[in-house]
C-alpha positions, 0 to 999 in steps of 0.5 A: 655185831660180832667182835672181830679184828675190825671192830672198833674198841667201843663198838660192842658196848655202844651197840648194846647201849643203843639196842637197850635204849631202842627197845626201852623207847619203842614209842620213838620208832613204832614199827621199826625193828632193831635188826634193820637199824643194826644192818644199817650200822653194819653197812656204815661203820664210820657212823659209829664214831659219830654215835659214840661221840653223841653217847659220850657227851651225854646225848643218849642217841636213839632212832626217831625216824625211818625214811622208807623211800630213801632207806635212811634211819635218823638218830636224835639226841634224846637225853631229857636235858641238853647234853651236859658235855655240850653246854656253855657254847656260843653258836658258831665260830664267827660268834666265838671269834667275834667275842672279845672277852670271856670267850666260851670254850667253843661253839655249837656248830664247830663241836657238832661238825667235829662229832660228825653230826648236825644241830637239830633245826626247828622242825626236827626239834618239834619232832623230838618234843612230840616224843616227850618233854625235853629241855624242861630245865635247859635249852638247845641251840638250833640250826639258825636260818641264814637271814637271822644269822646274817643279822648277828642272831641265832635261835634256840628252843626249850619246853616250858609251860607245857609247850615248845618255845623258840627264842633268839639271842646274839650268836656270841652268847652262851649259858651254863644251861644252853647246849645243842642237840644233834641228828645223824642220818644213816643211809 
């Protein structure tokens, strides 16, 4: 995008970073052209705020899928470990509110909502892991099925012993090495 009066202050730097990452990691989006991505971003400038938040918090967003039928481009956080600035969070606001002592700084669901993104679900997490080995030292909260959440739990995933593992914890738990990864869909 060209700099003009309507450009966001971070726009040129963000687009440059995204383009460089896109070109460096073509295995994540085989057959997709950057100009198509740029065109989608130009038509949806409000989505740049969400991508910038992903970038600022260490997510290293990159395109992982293009849904031709609906014309949708999907970005995931592609940092090797769960984004550093999104760790030590419990799962959601209900878990945060229910915690009596030693409350974490916030919740994954609320942080994602504020950023304008969604947590990856199990299927998306597996899709990400097919692109490389992510979360080998950390773990990431994942969108939890309602029936699990109603019972007080939440799920997270990581990559150990050359395979993806999904686990459960109480939604109120939080750890220095557990954060969340997000997705952003742009039509």
